[in-house]
C-alpha positions in Angstrom: 0.0 0.0 0.0 1.4 3.3 -1.1 0.5 6.8 0.2 0.2 9.1 -2.7 -0.7 12.4 -1.4 -1.8 14.3 1.7 -4.1 17.3 2.3 -4.2 19.3 5.5 -7.1 21.6 6.2 -7.6 23.9 9.1 -11.4 23.9 9.3 -11.7 27.5 10.4 -9.8 28.7 7.4 -11.7 27.0 4.5 -13.8 28.0 2.5 -37.9 10.1 -26.2 -35.6 11.5 -28.9 -34.5 14.9 -27.9 -32.2 17.5 -29.5 -28.9 17.3 -27.5 -28.3 21.0 -27.3 -30.3 24.2 -27.3 -30.3 27.5 -25.6 -30.6 27.0 -21.8 -33.2 28.9 -19.8 -31.4 28.2 -16.5 -34.3 28.6 -14.0 -33.8 27.6 -10.4 -36.9 25.4 -10.3 -39.2 23.9 -12.9 -42.8 22.7 -12.6 -43.4 19.5 -14.4 -46.0 19.7 -17.2 -48.1 17.0 -18.9 -45.9 14.7 -21.1 -42.6 16.1 -19.7 -39.6 13.8 -19.3 -36.4 14.6 -17.4 -34.6 14.6 -20.7 -37.0 17.2 -22.1 -36.7 19.3 -19.0 -32.9 19.1 -19.1 -32.9 20.1 -22.8 -35.0 23.2 -22.0 -33.4 24.3 -18.8 -29.8 23.1 -19.1 -29.4 23.1 -22.9 -28.8 19.4 -23.2 -31.1 16.3 -22.8 -28.0 14.3 -21.7 -27.8 16.4 -18.6 -31.0 15.0 -17.1 -28.9 13.0 -14.6 -27.9 16.3 -13.0 -31.5 17.1 -12.3 -32.1 13.5 -11.1 -29.1 13.6 -8.8 -29.9 17.0 -7.2 -30.0 16.6 -3.5 -33.4 18.3 -3.1 -35.0 16.2 -5.9 -34.5 12.7 -4.5 -37.6 12.8 -2.2 -39.6 14.3 -5.1 -38.7 12.1 -8.0 -38.1 8.8 -6.2 -35.9 6.0 -7.6 -37.3 5.8 -11.2 -36.3 8.9 -13.4 -39.1 7.9 -15.8 -41.8 8.4 -13.3 -42.3 12.2 -12.9 -45.8 13.7 -12.6 -47.3 17.0 -13.6 -47.2 19.5 -10.8 -43.9 18.3 -9.3 -41.6 21.3 -8.6 -38.0 20.2 -9.4 -34.8 22.0 -8.5 -32.6 22.7 -11.5 -28.8 22.8 -10.9 -26.7 25.7 -12.2 -26.4 25.7 -16.0 -22.7 26.2 -15.6 -20.1 26.6 -12.9 -20.1 30.3 -13.5 -23.7 30.9 -12.6 -23.7 32.2 -9.0 -26.3 30.9 -6.6 -29.1 33.4 -6.3 -31.4 31.9 -3.7 -31.5 33.6 -0.4 -30.1 31.3 2.3 -32.4 30.3 5.1 -31.3 31.1 8.7 -28.6 28.8 9.9 -29.3 26.0 12.4 -27.3 26.1 15.6 -24.3 23.7 15.6 -24.5 20.5 17.5 -24.3 20.8 21.3 -20.7 21.3 22.3 -21.2 21.8 26.0 -18.3 19.6 27.1 -15.7 21.9 28.6 -13.0 19.2 28.5 -13.1 17.5 25.1 -12.1 13.9 25.0 -11.5 13.7 21.3 -8.4 14.6 19.2 -8.1 18.0 17.7 -7.2 16.6 14.3 -9.4 14.2 12.3 -7.4 11.8 10.1 -9.2 10.8 6.9 -8.2 8.4 4.1 -9.5 8.2 0.6 -8.3 7.2 -2.9 -7.5 9.5 -5.8 -8.8 7.0 -8.3 -12.4 8.0 -8.4 -13.0 10.9 -10.8 -14.8 13.3 -10.3 -15.4 12.5 -6.6 -11.6 12.4 -5.9 -8.8 13.4 -8.2 -5.0 13.2 -8.2 -3.0 16.4 -7.7 -0.8 17.8 -10.4 2.4 19.9 -10.8 2.7 22.6 -13.4 5.2 25.4 -14.2 4.4 29.0 -15.2 6.2 31.1 -17.9 9.1 31.8 -15.5 9.6 28.1 -14.7 8.2 28.4 -11.2 6.6 25.1 -10.3 3.3 24.9 -8.5 1.5 21.9 -7.1 -2.2 21.5 -7.0 -3.1 19.0 -4.3 -5.5 16.1 -4.7 -9.1 17.3 -4.8 -12.3 16.2 -6.5 -16.0 17.0 -5.9 -16.4 15.1 -2.7 -13.0 16.1 -1.3 -14.2 19.7 -1.6 -17.5 18.8 0.0 -15.8 17.1 2.9 -13.5 20.1 3.5 -16.3 22.6 3.2 -18.6 20.6 5.5 -16.0 20.3 8.2 -15.2 24.0 7.9 -18.9 24.8 8.6 -19.3 22.1 11.3 -19.3 24.6 14.2 -16.4 22.8 15.8 -12.9 24.0 16.4 -10.9 21.3 14.7 -8.7 20.5 11.7 -8.6 17.6 9.3 -5.9 15.8 7.4 -6.7 13.7 4.3 -4.3 11.1 2.9 -4.8 9.6 -0.5 -3.7 6.0 -1.2 -4.3 3.3 -3.8 -6.0 0.6 -1.7 -9.8 0.7 -1.4 -10.2 -2.6 0.4 -7.5 -1.7 2.9 -9.3 1.4 4.0 -12.4 -0.5 5.4 -10.7 -3.8 6.3 -7.6 -2.4 8.1 -6.9 1.3 8.2 -10.1 2.7 9.7 -11.2 -0.5 11.4 -7.9 -0.6 13.3 -8.0 3.2 14.0 -5.1 4.1 11.9 -7.5 6.7 10.4 -10.8 8.1 11.8 -12.9 8.3 8.6 -12.9 7.3 5.0 -14.9 8.4 1.9 -16.6 8.0 -0.5 -18.6 4.8 0.1 -22.0 3.5 -1.0 -24.3 2.2 1.8 -26.0 -1.2 1.6 -29.2 -2.2 3.3 -27.9 -3.7 6.6 -31.2 -4.9 8.0 -30.2 -8.5 6.8 -26.4 -8.6 6.8 -26.3 -12.3 5.9 -28.2 -11.6 2.6 -25.5 -9.3 1.4 -22.7 -10.5 -0.8 -19.9 -11.6 1.5 -17.4 -8.9 0.6 -20.0 -6.2 1.2 -20.9 -7.2 4.8 -18.0 -5.2 6.3 -19.7 -2.0 5.4 -22.4 -2.8 8.0 -19.7 -2.4 10.7 -19.6 1.3 9.8 -21.6 4.4 10.7 -22.5 6.5 7.6 -22.9 10.2 7.3 -25.7 12.0 5.6 -25.3 11.6 1.8 -22.4 13.5 0.3 -24.0 13.2 -3.1 -26.4 11.0 -5.1 -25.0 9.2 -8.1 -26.9 7.7 -11.1 -26.2 4.0 -11.5 -26.9 3.5 -15.2 -27.3 0.4 -17.4 -25.7 0.5 -20.8 -26.3 -1.7 -23.9 -25.4 -1.5 -27.5 -27.4 0.8 -29.7 -30.5 -0.7 -31.3 -29.0 -0.5 -34.8 -26.2 -2.8 -33.6 -28.6 -5.4 -32.2 -31.1 -5.8 -34.9 -30.3 -8.8 -37.2 -26.9 -9.3 -35.7 -26.2 -13.0 -35.3 -24.3 -12.5 -32.0 -27.1 -10.5 -30.3 -28.6 -12.4 -27.4 -32.3 -13.1 -26.9 -32.0 -10.7 -23.9 -31.0 -7.8 -26.2 -33.5 -8.7 -28.8 -36.2 -8.6 -26.2 -34.9 -5.3 -24.8 -35.3 -3.4 -28.0 -38.8 -4.7 -28.5 -40.1 -3.4 -25.1 -40.6 0.3 -24.4 -40.0 -0.2 -20.6 -37.7 -2.5 -18.8 -37.3 -3.2 -15.1 -34.6 -5.2 -13.2 -36.7 -8.4 -13.2 -36.2 -8.4 -17.0 -32.4 -8.8 -16.5 -32.3 -12.1 -14.6 -31.5 -14.0 -17.7 -29.1 -11.4 -19.2 -25.4 -11.1 -18.9 -24.4 -8.1 -16.8 -20.9 -6.8 -16.4 -19.5 -4.6 -13.6 -15.7 -4.3 -12.9 -14.0 -6.1 -10.1 -13.8 -4.2 -6.9 -17.0 -2.3 -7.4 -20.0 -2.7 -5.1 -22.5 -5.5 -5.9 -25.1 -5.2 -3.1 -27.3 -2.8 -5.1 -27.7 -5.4 -7.9 -28.5 -8.1 -5.4 -31.1 -5.8 -3.7 -32.8 -5.5 -7.1 -33.0 -9.3 -7.6 -30.0 -9.7 -9.9 -28.1 -12.9 -9.0 -24.6 -11.6 -8.5 -23.4 -15.1 -7.4 -24.5 -16.7 -10.7 -21.5 -16.6 -13.2 -23.9 -17.0 -16.1 -25.6 -13.7 -15.2 -23.0 -11.6 -13.4 -19.7 -11.1 -15.2 -16.7 -9.2 -14.0 -13.8 -7.6 -15.9 -10.5 -6.2 -14.6 -11.6 -2.6 -15.3 -14.4 -0.5 -16.8 -12.9 -0.6 -20.3 -12.9 -4.4 -20.0 -16.6 -4.5 -19.4 -17.3 -2.2 -22.4 -15.0 -4.3 -24.6 -17.1 -7.4 -23.6 -20.2 -5.4 -24.5 -18.8 -4.3 -27.9 -18.0 -8.0 -28.6 -21.5 -9.2 -27.6 -20.0 -11.2 -24.7 -22.3 -9.4 -22.2 -25.7 -7.7 -22.7 -25.3 -4.8 -20.2 -22.6 -2.8 -18.4 -23.8 -1.2 -15.2 -21.9 1.3 -13.0 -22.0 5.0 -12.0 -22.6 7.3 -15.0 -19.5 9.4 -14.4 -17.1 6.5 -14.8 -19.0 5.1 -17.7 -19.1 8.4 -19.6 -15.4 8.8 -19.2 -14.6 5.3 -20.3 -16.9 5.4 -23.4 -15.3 8.7 -24.5 -11.8 7.4 -24.0 -12.6 4.3 -26.1 -14.4 6.3 -28.7 -17.6 4.1 -28.7 -20.0 6.5 -27.0 -22.1 6.6 -30.2 -22.5 2.8 -30.3 -23.8 2.5 -26.7 -27.0 3.8 -25.1 -28.2 4.0 -21.5 -31.6 2.6 -20.6 -33.3 5.3 -18.5 -35.9 3.0 -17.0 -33.2 0.8 -15.3 -31.3 3.7 -13.7 -31.4 4.4 -10.0 -29.7 6.6 -7.4 -27.1 5.5 -4.8 -25.8 7.8 -2.2 -22.1 8.2 -1.3 -21.0 8.9 2.3 -18.1 9.5 4.6 -17.9 6.7 7.2 -16.5 5.9 10.6 -16.2 2.5 12.3 -18.8 1.8 14.9 -16.1 0.7 17.4 -14.7 4.3 17.4 -17.7 5.7 19.3 -16.5 9.3 19.6 -15.8 9.7 15.9 -18.9 7.8 14.9 -21.2 10.0 17.0 -19.8 13.4 17.8 -17.7 14.0 14.7 -20.1 12.6 12.2 -22.9 14.7 13.9 -20.7 17.8 13.5 -20.0 16.8 9.9 -23.6 16.3 9.1 -24.3 19.8 10.5 -21.7 21.3 8.3 -23.0 19.4 5.3 -26.5 20.8 5.9 -25.0 24.3 6.2 -23.2 24.2 2.9 -26.4 23.0 1.2 -28.3 25.8 2.8 -25.8 28.5 1.8 -25.3 27.0 -1.7 -21.6 26.3 -1.4 -22.5 22.7 -2.0 -24.3 23.6 -5.3 -21.3 25.6 -6.4 -18.9 22.6 -5.8 -21.2 20.2 -7.6 -21.8 22.4 -10.6 -18.1 23.1 -10.9 -17.1 19.4 -11.0 -20.1 18.5 -13.3 -18.7 21.1 -15.7 -15.2 19.8 -15.4 -16.5 16.3 -16.0 -18.3 17.4 -19.2 -15.2 19.1 -20.4 -13.1 16.1 -19.6 -15.4 13.7 -21.5 -15.5 16.1 -24.5 -11.7 16.3 -24.5 -11.3 12.5 -24.3 -13.8 12.0 -27.1 -12.0 14.5 -29.3 -8.7 12.8 -28.6 -10.1 9.4 -29.5 -11.5 10.6 -32.8 -8.1 12.2 -33.7 -6.3 9.0 -33.0 -8.7 6.9 -35.3 
């Protein structure tokens, strides 16, 4: 295990076929009309139908939309994220809630919170970089990412007098199994949360997550299902019966996938598929590859029927491979999962007092719109990154 980078933060010092592009109207909210879809709303408000996931993922829309992005009803008032990172939040912030009770005159917890994460999870975490200006002076941009910035900002608004240190390593399993469990670190992020009401029903390698206490959601992420475009399925002798059935039905649900071949890379969570009735212990249904590109190569070769993972990672991989025009996402199969910062339940002070303070700060940055600014900035950077990768792929062809 190799430590790659470190960030130190003093909390008190921080911080249906649609046209793909049209002029954005950029409202802060939108009332759903008859026959609206999230793609249609995104095309009108954000200028691109493909940005519907940003509306779906907005922290205030989860309780309104629910799990299925296809099921929106007239009269729903949806929150629209900023059209671009440059659009300043305009909503007047509500009065702040008081911070959690800090009546203890002699605090029994450390002044520094030690946090561990990985830099290999764009756009949630990102590796730092070095650059030089015209005079040759070198500057270093530390590791960051959307959720690194959210974590820093939330602790800065926690109402507690503390500081945090974040180390970045390349060992996801070691974070939960060793480093935080054995108190080498206090917290780790970002992690998806399984349903722990029946631990024995979870895939074995997912059960350790139930030993942890989870924060309020750092963000909601669209888990998408990708298959080949309809034109590549029709009359192709390698196309499976699962795919032929998929293009003949207007709506699919997860029960329709139980006889299909589904790929997700090794090391990614599987509990969400199991919770939706997909048999992840059946090698004839659930297929794994070494990495994301490996799953999409299997899809392109008709060796699997679907690839499923978070939409950010999928969009980046498709652009890098230059096959984004050959692959489509199935909106009716998409759902949201929340990412969290976690502390081990054995570490009672961290798991109660510090997570409570963090949740307070997270609520504050959502109230004062700092959260929206961070999210929109990294969504914009992600779109730019995907466009750049797609252009590079086309140039190399």
